[in-house]
C-alpha positions as CSV (number, residue, x, y, z in Angstrom):
1,M,174.5,138.6,119.2
2,E,177.8,137.7,117.4
3,N,179.6,137.9,120.6
4,N,177.3,136.2,122.7
5,L,177.8,133.3,119.2
6,R,181.2,133.3,120.2
7,E,180.7,133.0,124.0
8,T,178.5,130.1,123.6
9,A,180.6,128.9,121.1
10,Q,183.7,129.1,123.6
11,R,181.6,127.2,126.3
12,F,181.0,124.6,123.9
13,L,184.7,123.9,122.8
14,K,185.4,123.3,126.4
15,L,182.4,121.2,127.4
16,S,183.5,118.7,124.5
17,S,186.9,118.8,125.9
18,R,185.8,117.6,129.3
19,L,183.7,115.6,127.3
20,R,186.4,113.6,125.8
21,R,188.2,113.0,129.1
22,L,185.0,112.1,130.9
23,G,185.1,108.0,131.7
24,P,182.5,105.9,131.8
25,G,183.5,105.1,134.8
26,A,185.3,101.4,133.5
27,P,188.7,101.9,132.0
28,Q,188.9,101.6,128.2
29,P,189.2,98.2,126.6
30,E,192.2,97.1,125.5
31,N,191.4,95.9,122.1
32,L,191.1,99.9,121.6
33,I,193.9,101.1,121.2
34,T,193.8,102.9,118.0
35,S,193.8,106.4,116.7
36,P,190.8,108.4,116.6
37,S,191.3,108.9,112.6
38,H,191.1,105.1,112.2
39,M,188.3,104.0,114.7
40,A,186.3,106.9,112.0
41,L,187.1,104.6,109.2
42,I,186.2,101.4,111.6
43,E,182.8,103.2,112.0
44,F,181.9,103.7,108.3
45,V,183.3,100.8,107.2
46,A,180.9,98.8,110.1
47,T,178.0,101.3,108.8
48,N,178.4,100.9,105.4
49,P,180.0,97.6,104.3
50,D,181.2,96.6,100.9
51,C,182.8,100.8,100.3
52,G,184.7,101.6,98.3
53,I,188.1,103.9,99.3
54,Q,186.8,106.9,97.5
55,E,183.1,106.7,99.4
56,M,185.1,106.5,102.3
57,A,187.3,109.6,101.8
58,E,184.6,111.8,100.9
59,A,182.5,111.3,103.7
60,V,185.0,111.2,106.4
61,K,186.1,114.5,104.6
62,L,189.4,113.2,104.1
63,S,191.8,112.8,101.3
64,T,192.0,109.6,98.6
65,P,195.6,108.9,99.7
66,T,195.7,109.6,103.4
67,V,192.4,107.1,103.1
68,S,194.2,104.7,101.4
69,I,197.1,104.6,103.9
70,S,195.0,104.6,106.4
71,V,192.8,101.7,105.5
72,R,196.3,99.7,104.2
73,Q,197.5,99.8,107.9
74,L,193.8,98.6,109.2
75,E,194.2,95.9,107.0
76,K,198.2,95.1,108.1
77,S,196.6,95.0,111.3
78,G,193.4,92.7,110.7
79,I,191.1,95.5,111.1
80,I,189.7,95.8,107.7
81,A,189.4,93.4,104.8
82,R,189.2,93.9,101.1
83,K,187.6,92.3,98.1
84,P,187.5,92.4,94.6
85,H,184.5,94.8,93.5
86,P,182.2,92.1,91.5
87,K,181.5,94.6,88.2
88,D,184.4,96.7,88.8
89,G,188.1,94.7,88.9
90,R,190.1,98.5,89.3
91,A,187.7,99.5,92.4
92,V,188.2,97.3,95.7
93,Q,185.3,96.9,98.6
94,L,186.2,97.3,102.1
95,F,184.7,95.1,104.8
96,L,185.5,94.5,108.8
97,T,187.3,91.6,109.8
98,P,185.8,89.1,112.7
99,E,188.3,91.6,115.3
100,G,187.6,94.6,113.7
101,E,184.0,94.1,114.3
102,E,185.0,92.8,117.7
103,I,186.8,96.6,118.3
104,H,183.7,98.5,116.4
105,Q,181.8,96.6,119.1
106,S,184.0,97.8,122.4
107,A,184.1,101.1,121.1
108,R,180.2,101.3,120.8
109,G,179.7,99.8,124.4
110,F,182.5,102.2,125.8
111,H,181.0,105.3,124.2
112,R,177.7,104.3,124.9
113,Q,179.0,103.6,128.4
114,K,180.5,107.3,128.8
115,F,177.0,108.9,127.2
116,E,174.7,106.6,129.8
117,K,176.4,108.2,132.3
118,L,176.7,111.9,130.8
119,L,173.0,112.0,130.6
120,S,172.5,109.8,134.3
121,G,172.5,113.5,135.6
122,L,169.8,115.0,133.4
123,N,166.2,113.7,134.1
124,S,164.1,112.3,130.7
125,E,162.5,115.1,129.9
126,E,166.0,117.2,130.2
127,R,167.3,114.1,127.9
128,E,165.2,114.9,125.0
129,L,165.5,118.2,125.2
130,L,169.9,118.0,124.7
131,V,169.7,115.0,122.1
132,S,166.3,117.3,120.1
133,L,169.1,120.3,121.0
134,L,172.0,118.5,119.5
135,E,170.1,117.3,116.2
136,R,169.1,120.4,115.8
137,A,171.9,122.5,115.3
138,L,174.3,119.7,113.8
139,N,171.2,119.6,110.9
140,A,171.7,123.1,110.9
141,A,175.8,123.3,110.2
142,E,175.1,119.9,108.1
143,T,172.9,121.9,105.9
144,N,175.1,125.1,105.8
145,N,178.2,123.5,105.7
């Protein structure tokens, strides 16, 4: 059992590497020239507008100073902006600028095309099974975390 888990994990690791390299058939949009860690922060702010730095750090499992530095870089680039928290004068809320929204939408479209290309080789039942199994595995891993 343990051997099978290790072998399967190794196969999955190789597949995830291939998945990262898989292109959607079109080049990556020019406005996506940013690091994967910055894209994770952009995605978090897009789905959690008005979040704080501490909340973001906990969610993406990075230290608050690391997130704070990245947010400053994204702010300097005009992608994220901050505004004072309405009830706590010491805290700030983060949101995407119009340029940040554009980058987020471009990234979502790029990744959607990539996954559509990947899934196009499967029929609808196989796609549903693949996604269901991935959801189940992720739910189990997150519960055990």
